[in-house]
C-alpha positions as CSV (number, residue, x, y, z in Angstrom):
1,M,-54.4,-15.8,-88.6
2,K,-53.8,-14.9,-84.6
3,V,-51.7,-17.5,-83.6
4,I,-52.8,-18.4,-79.7
5,S,-50.0,-19.5,-77.5
6,E,-51.3,-22.2,-74.8
7,D,-48.1,-21.0,-72.6
8,K,-49.0,-17.7,-72.5
9,V,-52.8,-18.6,-71.5
10,I,-51.2,-21.2,-68.7
11,K,-48.8,-17.8,-67.7
12,V,-51.7,-15.2,-67.6
13,L,-53.9,-17.5,-65.7
14,D,-51.2,-18.1,-63.2
15,F,-50.1,-14.6,-62.6
16,I,-53.7,-13.4,-62.1
17,R,-54.4,-16.8,-59.4
18,Q,-51.0,-15.9,-57.5
19,F,-52.2,-12.0,-57.5
20,Q,-55.5,-12.1,-56.1
21,K,-54.0,-14.7,-53.2
22,K,-51.5,-12.4,-52.5
23,E,-53.5,-9.1,-53.0
24,G,-56.9,-10.0,-52.1
25,R,-58.0,-8.5,-55.7
26,S,-57.7,-8.7,-59.1
27,P,-55.1,-7.4,-61.3
28,S,-55.1,-4.8,-63.6
29,F,-54.3,-5.8,-67.6
30,R,-51.5,-3.0,-67.1
31,Q,-49.9,-5.8,-64.4
32,I,-50.7,-8.7,-66.1
33,A,-48.8,-6.9,-69.3
34,K,-45.8,-6.3,-66.6
35,G,-45.9,-9.4,-64.8
36,C,-46.4,-11.7,-67.9
37,S,-43.9,-9.5,-70.2
38,F,-46.3,-9.0,-73.0
39,P,-45.0,-6.0,-75.2
40,S,-48.4,-4.4,-74.9
41,L,-51.7,-4.0,-72.8
42,A,-53.7,-5.8,-75.9
43,T,-52.0,-9.1,-76.0
44,A,-52.9,-8.7,-71.8
45,Q,-56.5,-8.3,-72.8
46,K,-56.3,-11.2,-75.5
47,Y,-55.0,-13.6,-73.1
48,V,-57.7,-12.5,-70.5
49,N,-60.7,-12.7,-73.1
50,I,-59.8,-16.2,-74.0
51,L,-60.0,-17.4,-70.7
52,Q,-63.0,-15.7,-70.3
53,K,-64.1,-17.6,-73.5
54,R,-63.4,-20.7,-71.9
55,G,-65.0,-20.2,-68.7
56,M,-61.9,-20.1,-66.5
57,L,-62.5,-16.6,-65.4
58,E,-65.4,-14.5,-65.1
59,K,-65.3,-10.0,-65.8
60,N,-67.9,-7.6,-64.2
61,S,-70.0,-5.3,-65.6
62,F,-66.9,-2.4,-65.8
63,G,-64.6,-5.0,-67.7
64,K,-62.5,-6.1,-64.7
65,I,-61.8,-9.6,-63.5
66,I,-63.8,-10.8,-61.2
67,I,-61.8,-12.6,-57.7
68,P,-63.1,-15.8,-57.1
69,S,-66.0,-16.3,-54.5
70,N,-63.6,-19.1,-52.7
71,L,-60.9,-16.4,-52.1
72,S,-63.5,-13.6,-50.7
73,K,-65.2,-14.1,-47.0
74,G,-68.7,-13.9,-47.0
75,K,-70.5,-11.9,-49.4
76,T,-69.8,-9.0,-50.9
77,I,-70.6,-6.5,-54.2
78,I,-68.6,-5.0,-56.6
79,A,-67.8,-0.9,-56.2
80,P,-65.9,1.0,-58.9
81,L,-63.2,4.1,-57.7
82,V,-64.5,7.0,-60.2
83,G,-62.3,9.4,-59.0
84,T,-61.9,12.5,-56.8
85,I,-64.5,14.3,-55.6
86,A,-63.7,18.4,-54.9
87,C,-64.7,18.9,-51.2
88,G,-64.1,22.8,-51.1
89,T,-64.2,24.3,-54.8
90,P,-66.1,22.0,-57.4
91,I,-64.3,20.4,-59.4
92,L,-64.8,18.4,-62.9
93,A,-66.1,15.2,-61.8
94,E,-63.4,12.2,-63.2
95,E,-65.9,9.7,-65.3
96,N,-63.4,7.7,-65.6
97,I,-62.9,3.8,-63.4
98,E,-59.8,4.1,-61.5
99,E,-60.1,0.4,-60.2
100,T,-62.9,-1.5,-59.2
101,F,-62.9,-3.6,-55.5
102,Q,-65.0,-6.0,-53.3
103,L,-66.6,-4.4,-50.2
104,P,-68.5,-6.9,-48.0
105,T,-72.0,-6.2,-47.7
106,S,-72.3,-6.9,-43.8
107,I,-70.8,-3.6,-43.6
108,F,-71.9,-1.7,-46.8
109,G,-74.3,-2.9,-47.2
110,N,-76.2,-4.3,-50.5
111,S,-77.0,-1.5,-52.6
112,K,-75.1,-0.4,-55.8
113,S,-72.4,1.9,-54.8
114,M,-69.2,3.4,-55.6
115,L,-66.0,5.0,-54.2
116,L,-64.6,8.6,-54.4
117,H,-61.5,10.1,-53.3
118,A,-62.5,13.4,-50.9
119,S,-60.3,16.2,-51.6
120,G,-60.1,19.4,-49.6
121,D,-61.5,20.8,-45.8
122,S,-64.9,21.8,-46.4
123,M,-66.7,18.9,-45.0
124,I,-64.3,18.3,-41.9
125,G,-67.4,19.1,-39.6
126,V,-68.9,15.9,-40.6
127,G,-65.5,13.7,-40.5
128,I,-64.7,14.2,-44.1
129,N,-61.3,14.8,-44.6
130,D,-58.7,15.4,-47.6
131,G,-57.4,12.2,-48.8
132,D,-60.4,10.3,-47.3
133,L,-62.4,6.8,-49.6
134,I,-66.0,8.1,-49.6
135,V,-68.2,4.7,-49.8
136,A,-71.7,6.1,-51.8
137,T,-75.2,4.6,-52.3
138,V,-75.3,5.9,-56.3
139,C,-78.9,7.3,-56.3
140,D,-80.5,10.5,-58.1
141,T,-82.5,11.8,-55.1
142,A,-82.0,12.8,-51.4
143,D,-83.5,14.1,-48.5
144,D,-82.8,16.8,-46.8
145,G,-79.9,16.6,-44.9
146,D,-78.5,13.8,-46.3
147,I,-74.5,14.3,-47.9
148,V,-74.7,14.0,-51.1
149,I,-72.6,13.8,-54.2
150,A,-73.8,16.5,-56.5
151,L,-73.1,17.6,-59.7
152,I,-73.6,21.3,-60.9
153,E,-73.0,22.5,-64.6
154,G,-70.6,19.4,-64.8
155,S,-68.1,19.9,-62.0
156,A,-68.9,17.8,-59.2
157,T,-68.8,18.3,-55.2
158,V,-69.6,16.7,-51.9
159,K,-72.0,18.8,-49.4
160,T,-74.7,18.4,-47.3
161,L,-78.4,18.8,-48.9
162,H,-80.4,21.5,-47.4
163,R,-84.3,22.6,-48.7
164,R,-85.1,26.4,-47.8
165,N,-87.8,28.1,-49.0
166,G,-88.7,26.4,-52.1
167,H,-84.2,26.1,-52.9
168,I,-81.9,23.6,-53.0
169,Y,-78.3,24.4,-50.9
170,L,-75.2,22.4,-50.5
171,H,-74.1,23.4,-47.5
172,P,-70.3,23.0,-46.5
173,E,-69.5,21.4,-42.9
174,N,-66.7,24.1,-42.5
175,P,-67.9,27.8,-41.3
176,K,-64.9,29.2,-43.6
177,Y,-66.8,28.5,-46.7
178,K,-70.5,29.6,-48.2
179,D,-73.9,27.6,-49.0
180,I,-73.6,27.0,-52.8
181,P,-77.8,27.9,-54.4
182,A,-78.1,24.7,-56.4
183,D,-82.0,24.5,-57.8
184,N,-80.0,23.0,-60.7
185,V,-78.2,19.7,-59.3
186,A,-78.0,16.7,-60.0
187,I,-77.5,14.3,-57.5
188,Q,-75.1,11.3,-58.4
189,G,-75.6,9.8,-54.9
190,I,-75.4,9.8,-50.9
191,V,-72.6,8.7,-48.6
192,K,-72.7,6.3,-46.4
193,H,-69.1,5.7,-45.2
194,V,-65.9,7.2,-45.2
195,I,-62.6,5.5,-45.2
196,H,-60.0,7.6,-43.3
197,S,-56.4,7.8,-43.9
198,F,-53.8,7.9,-41.6
């Protein structure tokens, strides 16, 4: 029979609350394990699950701890940071969710969204620079001229979508790169916002 330490339950809850107040977001299981001096991530997960079952905290659909509404200003949406997108030669899409963030709907809208790191210089003509954070609406269709997150044979890239003579092309916004023929492209999202790094 596994023993539940009530002291650890309180310790975890207190750590999560203090972290949320200080950082404006919830801690990861790794941060909880380190902050509470647990020997493993499994221990942190165990006590978070206990808190959830007792109704003392909630988790979102990605399994991340939700920050209480009283710490949030206005309505928000939860958006996962899902990896790095190439803005040069397409790279293999990273599907692991690195973190989740709360985005204010007053700025980013209510649509299901995701965040991705931009890498490369092929989209500098539209202000997407290496290291920027892209905010994209999750969808599988796009109009001509939309800046899209696209998958080509398992590799992901961000480009401007163009349709010409019955064919689809992904257009880089940098003259040193050529258009990419993409009749078999799978649209993953449409870029709506870019958060610049300085």
